[in-house]
C-alpha atoms as one frame of an Amber mdcrd trajectory, in Angstrom:
protein
 104.084 -10.551  24.003 105.418 -11.238  27.504 109.018 -11.085  28.730 109.653
 -13.721  31.390 112.650 -15.237  33.208 114.186 -18.191  31.401 113.023 -21.599
  32.621 114.226 -25.041  31.503 110.874 -25.484  29.716 111.922 -22.651  27.362
 115.094 -24.429  26.242 113.775 -25.853  22.961 112.250 -22.515  21.922 115.441
 -20.654  22.876 117.510 -23.038  20.742 115.085 -22.803  17.815 115.103 -19.007
  17.813 118.898 -18.720  18.052 119.392 -21.280  15.289 116.964 -19.423  13.004
 118.164 -15.854  13.644 120.823 -14.422  11.285 123.627 -12.770  13.198 123.194
 -14.905  16.326 126.459 -15.214  18.249 128.076 -17.893  20.361 127.168 -15.759
  23.392 123.495 -16.462  22.654 123.973 -20.147  23.401 121.799 -20.738  26.475
 124.478 -22.885  28.112 126.719 -19.927  29.010 124.808 -18.524  32.024 124.726
 -21.969  33.637 128.441 -22.375  32.905 129.239 -19.038  34.586 127.073 -20.038
  37.536 128.994 -23.292  37.945 132.425 -21.707  37.427 132.066 -18.394  39.247
 128.813 -18.459  41.202 127.179 -15.811  38.994 123.390 -15.819  39.158 121.678
 -16.579  35.802 118.954 -14.004  35.019 118.270 -14.658  31.328 115.047 -13.360
  29.763 112.754 -14.720  27.036 110.203 -12.755  25.007 107.212 -15.041  24.383
 104.266 -14.781  22.036 102.134 -17.519  23.496 104.579 -20.401  23.782 106.737
 -19.241  20.886 109.946 -17.323  21.580 110.354 -14.022  19.753 113.630 -13.055
  21.392 116.128 -13.993  24.089 118.628 -12.121  26.256 121.266 -14.087  28.209
 122.151 -12.367  31.498 124.116 -13.070  34.661 124.476 -11.114  37.884 127.979
 -10.529  39.254 128.557  -9.430  42.828 131.613  -7.186  42.598 133.362  -6.181
  45.827 134.155  -2.679  44.514 130.931  -1.405  42.939 128.291  -3.938  44.006
 125.937  -5.902  41.771 126.504  -5.861  38.016 124.232  -7.471  35.428 126.026
  -8.379  32.216 125.240  -9.986  28.865 127.718 -11.660  29.116 131.041 -11.557
  31.015 134.283 -12.951  29.521 132.704 -13.202  26.048 133.118 -10.550  23.353
 129.389 -10.164  22.741 125.963 -11.582  23.501 123.119  -9.099  23.996 119.638
  -9.423  22.545 118.936 -12.082  19.936 115.649 -11.190  18.241 114.530 -10.891
  14.611 112.338  -7.809  15.156 112.634  -4.414  16.855 109.557  -4.875  19.043
 110.972  -7.961  20.778 114.391  -6.340  21.041 112.991  -3.227  22.739 110.811
  -5.285  25.078 113.789  -7.375  26.220 115.996  -4.337  26.839 113.213  -2.599
  28.801 112.664  -5.735  30.877 116.407  -6.091  31.523 116.648  -2.513  32.764
 113.619  -3.014  35.019 115.165  -6.224  36.348 118.473  -4.477  37.040 116.713
  -1.692  38.937 114.616  -4.138  40.951 117.755  -6.026  42.027 119.599  -2.851
  42.957 122.258  -3.396  40.299 124.827  -0.638  39.868 125.116  -1.331  36.167
 123.484  -3.189  33.285 125.965  -3.941  30.502 124.750  -5.293  27.148 127.586
  -6.511  24.942 127.004  -6.624  21.205 128.847  -6.051  17.931 128.594  -3.085
  15.576 130.119  -2.068  12.212 133.571  -0.598  12.704 134.347   2.139  10.150
 136.963   4.669  11.199 138.000   3.084  14.498 139.899   5.523  16.695 142.991
   3.825  18.219 143.143   6.462  20.964 139.736   5.440  22.317 140.939   2.090
  23.750 138.089   0.534  21.759 137.905  -3.221  21.482 137.149  -5.046  18.251
 136.818  -8.649  17.154 138.647  -9.590  13.971 136.839 -11.845  11.511 138.356
 -13.787   8.621 136.092 -15.308   5.920 137.145 -18.891   5.256 137.203 -20.674
   1.893 136.299 -24.320   1.551 139.858 -25.641   1.403 143.147 -25.261   3.230
 144.927 -24.586  -0.055 142.588 -21.715  -0.939 143.171 -20.180   2.498 146.947
 -20.436   2.053 146.775 -18.748  -1.353 145.028 -15.725   0.191 147.894 -15.030
   2.603 150.556 -12.550   1.569 154.179 -13.642   1.129 155.320 -12.294   4.504
 152.687 -14.250   6.432 153.464 -17.467   4.552 157.158 -17.011   5.346 156.397
 -16.644   9.057 154.365 -19.866   9.019 157.199 -21.646   7.180 159.680 -20.275
   9.731 157.689 -21.907  12.528 157.812 -25.208  10.629 161.575 -24.893   9.952
 162.083 -24.181  13.672 160.666 -27.610  14.403 157.433 -26.436  16.017 154.517
 -28.845  15.926 150.848 -28.392  16.832 148.760 -31.035  18.588 144.952 -30.968
  18.471 142.891 -32.689  21.159 140.439 -32.225  23.973 140.386 -31.960  27.783
 143.510 -34.078  28.143 145.522 -31.162  26.699 144.211 -28.507  29.096 147.146
 -28.715  31.567 149.558 -28.219  28.655 147.499 -25.200  27.546 147.236 -23.706
  31.013 150.930 -23.649  31.905 152.139 -21.173  29.212 148.809 -19.336  29.316
 149.006 -18.630  33.043 152.669 -17.603  32.722 151.831 -15.080  30.028 148.891
 -13.678  31.956 151.183 -13.080  34.935 153.701 -11.313  32.665 150.889  -9.116
  31.328 149.884  -8.263  34.890 146.415  -9.813  34.552 144.844 -12.264  37.058
 144.310 -15.611  35.408 141.152 -17.713  35.257 141.423 -21.086  36.942 142.025
 -24.323  35.083 138.608 -25.509  36.265 136.952 -22.731  34.231 138.418 -24.126
  31.019 137.494 -27.641  32.076 133.874 -26.487  32.364 134.028 -24.942  28.864
 135.359 -28.193  27.424 132.751 -30.297  29.233 129.883 -27.947  28.325 130.890
 -27.622  24.669 132.190 -31.171  24.373 131.311 -31.591  20.693 132.248 -28.051
  19.641 135.594 -27.450  21.382 139.230 -28.299  20.653 142.462 -27.582  22.498
 145.525 -26.820  20.378 149.066 -27.032  21.766 152.191 -25.754  20.001 155.310
 -27.664  21.035 159.026 -27.074  20.736 160.959 -30.336  21.066 157.973 -31.747
  22.940 157.652 -28.817  25.366 154.310 -26.999  25.372 155.143 -23.356  24.615
 151.650 -22.149  23.678 148.051 -23.135  23.234 144.566 -22.088  22.261 140.916
 -22.986  22.784 138.946 -23.325  19.530 135.133 -23.288  19.614 132.959 -24.222
  16.632 129.505 -22.606  16.715 127.086 -22.577  13.768 129.197 -21.528  10.751
 131.904 -19.794  12.803 135.037 -20.949  14.587 136.418 -18.707  17.294 139.479
 -18.535  19.519 138.391 -16.997  22.838 141.869 -17.391  24.306 145.333 -18.152
  22.955 148.852 -17.577  24.224 152.473 -18.483  23.538 155.600 -17.903  25.614
 157.195 -14.596  24.667 160.660 -16.074  25.094 159.988 -18.296  22.052 158.514
 -15.627  19.781 161.556 -15.778  17.471 160.276 -19.213  16.352 156.818 -17.793
  15.434 154.719 -20.076  17.689 151.585 -17.936  17.250 151.803 -18.312  13.487
 151.972 -22.088  13.875 149.103 -22.029  16.367 146.700 -19.886  14.357 147.450
 -21.631  11.059 146.615 -24.960  12.721 143.435 -23.427  14.177 142.373 -22.111
  10.760 143.011 -25.502   9.140 140.979 -27.202  11.885 138.147 -24.683  11.435
 138.006 -25.358   7.685 138.090 -29.105   8.351 135.050 -28.719  10.634 133.115
 -26.732   8.020 133.422 -23.196   9.427 133.011 -20.253   7.071 134.205 -17.516
   9.419 137.235 -17.518  11.725 136.917 -15.230  14.757 140.313 -14.245  16.204
 138.650 -12.782  19.303 138.852  -9.261  20.650 141.835  -6.949  20.872 142.375
  -3.290  21.640 142.360  -1.360  18.383 145.861  -0.774  16.995 147.510  -2.877
  19.710 150.181  -5.425  18.843 147.733  -8.353  18.947 145.248  -6.367  16.820
 147.889  -5.747  14.136 148.984  -9.405  14.270 145.431 -10.595  13.638 145.032
  -8.100  10.783 148.013  -9.653   8.971 145.887 -12.756   8.337 143.435 -10.714
   6.262 140.814 -10.354   8.996 138.536  -7.327   9.312 137.543  -5.577  12.571
 134.037  -5.404  13.996 133.610  -3.080  16.977 132.680  -4.472  20.387 129.802
  -2.245  21.439 129.239  -2.541  25.183 126.241  -0.381  26.053 125.203   0.491
  29.602 121.532   1.530  29.508 121.593   1.618  33.307 124.632   2.870  35.185
 124.322   4.304  38.660 126.795   6.648  40.291 130.022   4.902  41.228 129.550
   2.006  38.801 131.564   3.398  35.901 134.828   1.566  36.597 137.094   0.879
  33.631 138.420  -2.674  33.981 141.203  -2.088  31.415 144.721  -0.751  31.753
 143.373   2.573  30.471 142.453   3.046  34.131 145.538   4.570  35.886 144.727
   2.768  39.144 144.643  -0.583  37.382 147.980   0.153  35.729 149.512   0.256
  39.211 147.921  -3.111  39.990 149.289  -4.545  36.722 152.826  -3.413  37.544
 152.635  -5.045  40.981 151.039  -8.288  39.724 153.870  -8.877  37.239 156.338
  -9.141  40.109 154.424 -11.760  42.080 155.422 -15.457  42.120 153.672 -17.569
  39.488 152.337 -20.001  42.103 150.689 -17.109  43.947 149.052 -15.639  40.813
 147.698 -19.066  39.856 146.208 -19.556  43.318 144.830 -16.050  43.907 144.068
 -14.911  40.359 140.888 -16.996  39.941 139.450 -15.542  43.166 139.915 -12.030
  41.786 138.882 -12.484  38.178 135.632 -14.294  39.014 134.220 -10.961  40.270
 135.197  -8.936  37.199 132.859  -8.369  34.244
């Protein structure tokens, strides 16, 4: 078995292996490294374990050049998890060894492999991240019946408030981006550029939807919904906090769940949240269960261990300052900052 850099000639074998491997994730789709290269300039460094011409495992990787700590190699940025996709331990070990050797040869300060792990006894004080997964029945009515009375009342409140949800494609991205970028500024987080989401929609043209929640025609929230294998996931969603009394997030996620069922999904992935945070508890109310985001760093050189969350006191100062900046400035400058973060 040989581990080699991914080439376009490996595409069919990569796709076959990912399709046939239980537990494969959306991050294992080979289109992501090229998307990050086009959107952010990250260098694709994906690896394939080959037995002859047959793939036995794959590892999507990109290299980020960070102005603070230097080169970082990640599988993969922005996404909750990717890591090794392989049906056997030998291929898995070979890919991880090759990735570490590659990181050393390129002088990387860190190699980060993002995967998922069972999540018993999560410690809220650890700032751990978890994805929240909801098994889906075959019908909208069966899903509704599983919700408790409080959740159903919140969804009905959104309907009584006159909120509506529109489902579409790239034409809805500007309506999604306006409330999303406002909320990111209020959270003190640099926002990704609209062009990044345009690249997601063009890359995953047949698998992606944009959902917009409206109040009297005004877009007050939105979400991206991706369908991949038997799962539907929401990698990003946001609604204006000033309208929370009308329950826009309940309208948004209920529409996303109905759309996922309509498209044949059997699992709904709410995306990652910090354990025991407000968004984590909100997602739990839908009946979802947490799975820990396990982000291992088999190679980490001195000076590379920067926490990119608000658990880092220095970043908390940045967050406080960013919230006070004009929205036009954060929209213009934010993409230049966030493109270099893992």
